[in-house]
C-alpha positions as CSV (number, residue, x, y, z in Angstrom):
1,X,121.0,171.7,86.9
2,X,117.9,172.4,88.9
3,X,116.0,169.8,86.8
4,X,118.7,167.2,87.5
5,X,118.5,167.8,91.2
6,X,114.7,167.7,91.1
7,X,114.8,164.4,89.2
8,X,117.2,162.9,91.7
9,X,115.1,164.0,94.7
10,X,112.0,162.5,93.1
11,X,113.7,159.2,92.3
12,X,115.1,159.1,95.9
13,X,111.6,159.6,97.3
14,X,110.2,156.9,95.0
15,X,113.0,154.5,96.3
16,X,112.3,155.3,99.9
17,X,108.5,154.8,99.5
18,X,109.1,151.5,97.6
19,X,111.5,150.2,100.4
20,X,109.0,151.2,103.1
21,X,106.3,149.4,101.2
22,X,108.4,146.3,100.8
23,X,109.3,146.4,104.5
24,X,105.6,146.7,105.5
25,X,104.6,143.8,103.2
26,X,107.5,141.6,104.5
27,X,106.6,142.4,108.1
28,X,103.0,141.5,107.4
29,X,103.6,138.3,105.5
30,X,106.6,137.0,107.4
31,X,104.6,135.6,110.4
32,X,102.1,134.0,108.0
33,X,104.9,132.4,105.9
34,X,106.6,131.2,109.1
35,X,103.4,129.7,110.5
36,X,102.7,128.0,107.2
37,X,106.2,126.5,107.2
38,X,105.8,125.2,110.7
39,X,102.4,123.7,109.9
40,X,103.9,122.0,106.8
41,X,106.8,120.7,108.8
42,X,104.6,119.3,111.5
43,X,102.4,117.6,109.0
44,X,105.5,116.0,107.4
45,X,106.8,114.9,110.8
46,X,103.4,113.4,111.7
47,X,103.3,111.5,108.4
48,X,106.4,109.7,109.7
49,X,105.2,109.2,113.3
50,X,101.4,109.7,113.3
51,X,101.1,108.6,117.0
52,X,103.4,111.4,118.2
53,X,101.9,114.5,119.6
54,X,105.1,116.6,120.0
55,X,108.5,116.9,118.4
56,X,111.5,118.2,120.3
57,X,114.3,119.7,118.2
58,X,117.7,118.1,118.6
59,X,119.5,119.4,115.5
60,X,121.9,121.6,117.7
61,X,123.0,118.4,119.5
62,X,124.1,116.6,116.3
63,X,127.7,116.6,115.0
64,X,128.5,118.9,112.2
65,X,128.7,117.5,108.7
66,X,131.5,118.2,106.2
67,X,130.8,118.1,102.4
68,X,127.8,118.9,100.3
69,X,125.2,117.1,102.5
70,X,123.4,119.5,104.9
71,X,121.3,118.6,108.0
72,X,118.3,120.9,108.2
73,X,116.3,119.6,111.1
74,X,116.2,116.7,113.6
75,X,113.6,115.9,116.2
76,X,112.7,113.4,118.9
77,X,109.1,112.3,118.4
78,X,107.1,111.9,121.6
79,X,103.7,110.7,122.7
80,X,103.2,112.4,126.0
81,X,106.5,111.9,127.8
82,X,107.3,108.6,125.9
83,X,109.8,108.7,123.1
84,X,108.5,106.8,120.0
85,X,111.2,107.6,117.5
86,X,113.4,110.2,115.9
87,X,113.4,112.2,112.6
88,X,116.1,113.9,110.6
89,X,115.8,116.1,107.5
90,X,118.8,116.2,105.2
91,X,119.5,117.5,101.7
92,X,122.3,116.8,99.3
93,X,123.3,116.3,95.7
94,X,121.8,113.5,93.6
95,X,121.7,114.0,89.8
96,X,120.4,117.4,90.8
97,X,119.2,117.8,94.5
98,X,117.0,116.0,97.0
99,X,115.7,116.8,100.5
100,X,114.6,113.8,102.5
101,X,112.8,113.4,105.8
102,X,113.7,110.1,107.5
103,X,112.1,108.5,110.6
104,X,114.1,106.1,112.8
105,X,112.7,103.8,115.4
106,X,114.3,103.1,118.8
107,X,115.6,99.9,117.4
108,X,117.7,102.0,114.9
109,X,115.6,101.1,111.9
110,X,114.1,103.3,109.2
111,X,110.3,103.7,109.9
112,X,109.7,105.7,106.7
113,X,111.0,108.2,104.2
114,X,109.4,111.3,102.7
115,X,110.9,113.3,99.8
116,X,110.4,117.0,100.5
117,X,112.2,118.0,97.4
118,X,113.5,116.0,94.4
119,X,114.7,117.9,91.3
120,X,116.1,115.0,89.3
121,X,115.1,114.0,85.7
122,X,111.4,113.2,85.4
123,X,110.7,109.5,84.8
124,X,114.3,108.6,85.7
125,X,115.7,110.1,88.9
126,X,112.3,111.2,90.0
127,X,111.5,107.5,90.6
128,X,113.5,107.7,93.8
129,X,110.4,109.0,95.5
130,X,108.2,106.1,94.2
131,X,107.9,102.4,94.8
132,X,109.7,100.1,94.7
133,X,112.8,102.1,95.3
134,X,111.6,104.1,98.4
135,X,110.0,101.0,100.0
136,X,113.2,99.0,100.2
137,X,114.5,101.3,103.0
138,X,111.6,100.6,105.4
139,X,112.9,98.6,108.4
140,X,116.4,98.9,107.1
141,X,119.0,99.4,109.8
142,X,120.8,102.7,109.9
143,X,124.0,100.8,110.5
144,X,123.9,99.2,107.0
145,X,126.2,100.3,104.2
146,X,123.7,102.1,102.0
147,X,125.6,101.5,98.8
148,X,123.7,101.4,95.5
149,X,123.9,98.0,93.7
150,X,125.1,96.3,96.9
151,X,122.7,96.5,99.8
152,X,120.4,98.9,97.9
153,X,118.8,98.2,94.6
154,X,119.5,101.1,92.2
155,X,117.0,102.7,89.9
156,X,117.6,101.5,86.3
157,X,119.2,104.3,84.3
158,X,119.5,106.5,87.4
159,X,122.5,105.2,89.3
160,X,123.7,108.7,90.2
161,X,120.4,109.5,91.8
162,X,120.4,106.2,93.7
163,X,123.9,106.8,95.0
164,X,123.0,110.3,96.0
165,X,120.0,109.2,98.0
166,X,122.0,106.5,99.7
167,X,124.7,109.0,100.7
168,X,122.1,111.4,102.2
169,X,120.5,108.5,104.2
170,X,123.8,107.1,105.4
171,X,125.0,110.5,106.6
172,X,121.8,111.2,108.4
173,X,121.6,107.7,109.8
174,X,125.1,107.9,111.2
175,X,124.4,111.1,113.0
176,X,121.2,109.7,114.6
177,X,123.0,106.5,115.5
178,X,125.7,108.5,117.4
179,X,123.0,110.7,119.1
180,X,121.1,107.7,120.3
181,X,124.2,106.1,121.7
182,X,125.1,109.3,123.6
183,X,121.7,110.6,124.7
184,X,119.3,107.7,124.8
185,X,121.4,105.1,126.7
186,X,119.9,106.4,130.0
187,X,116.4,105.8,128.7
188,X,117.3,102.3,127.6
189,X,118.8,101.6,131.0
190,X,115.7,102.9,132.8
191,X,113.5,100.7,130.6
192,X,115.7,97.7,131.3
193,X,115.6,98.3,135.0
194,X,111.8,98.7,134.9
195,X,111.5,95.4,133.0
196,X,113.8,93.6,135.5
197,X,111.7,95.0,138.4
198,X,108.5,93.8,136.7
199,X,110.0,90.4,136.1
200,X,111.2,90.1,139.7
201,X,107.8,91.2,141.0
202,X,106.1,88.6,138.8
203,X,108.6,85.9,140.0
204,X,108.0,86.8,143.7
205,X,104.2,86.6,143.1
206,X,104.6,83.1,141.5
207,X,106.8,82.0,144.4
208,X,104.2,83.2,146.9
209,X,101.5,81.3,145.1
210,X,103.6,78.2,145.0
211,X,104.4,78.4,148.8
212,X,100.7,78.9,149.5
213,X,99.8,75.9,147.4
214,X,102.4,73.8,149.1
215,X,101.1,74.8,152.5
216,X,97.6,73.8,151.5
217,X,98.8,70.5,150.1
218,X,100.8,69.8,153.2
219,X,97.7,70.5,155.4
220,X,95.5,68.3,153.3
221,X,98.1,65.5,153.3
222,X,98.5,65.8,157.1
223,X,94.7,65.6,157.6
224,X,94.5,62.6,155.2
225,X,97.2,60.8,157.2
226,X,95.3,61.6,160.5
227,X,92.0,60.3,159.0
228,X,93.7,57.1,157.9
229,X,95.3,56.6,161.3
230,X,92.0,57.1,163.1
231,X,90.2,54.7,160.8
232,X,92.9,52.1,161.4
233,X,92.6,52.6,165.2
234,X,88.8,52.2,165.1
235,X,89.2,49.0,163.1
236,X,91.6,47.6,165.6
237,X,89.4,48.5,168.5
238,X,86.4,46.9,166.8
239,X,88.4,43.7,166.1
240,X,89.5,43.6,169.8
241,X,85.9,43.9,170.9
242,X,84.7,41.1,168.7
243,X,87.4,38.8,169.9
244,X,86.5,39.5,173.6
245,X,82.8,38.8,172.9
246,X,83.7,35.5,171.2
247,X,85.8,34.4,174.2
248,X,83.0,35.2,176.6
249,X,80.5,33.1,174.6
250,X,82.9,30.2,174.7
251,X,83.3,30.4,178.4
């Protein structure tokens, strides 16, 4: 009996020590792992928008998604205070599973794709991350249908993978499209107002130049008329003087 109790105490002590050791290791490595994930994420985002110097998370502002496709992250890419585009990271079923990072321009077109994970069959479904399949999405509108064998050329022998990728991109694109309509309209309106102001200012400057030109031309024309009138008057006076002299000589 005593031996059994002793063995139980020893095993309990070993378990406590092991748990404490695991907790210490986890506490030590967790910040390093988290930092590595953040650095990898930033590198992936900058591969889509190299000109951006910051990425603001907007994933909590997106609508929820039903089904097997999951939205893992979404960002507004900025250069200083200027928005240069948006990114969204989504995962879902293909033949196996894929996680894709997609960049979208302010014109609602795909600027680029990056597969962060693709577990499909090598040399078949894995071709989704290679050219020419991945390249056909560049500059494609997020409003398109994204249907394999219709507006998307499917991978030969990997239709399921092609359809799965299309479903992920369509879901992600629809969410970004709605976000842009709801949150970036004010930005578009401001840009439009600034453009109109610049155009009006340029038009006013052109009109001022035209008015100044007309004034100069009017002055020059008036002076020309005055010169002509003076010349004609001088000629008339000269003729009158000649006639008078001739009359005096006759007399």
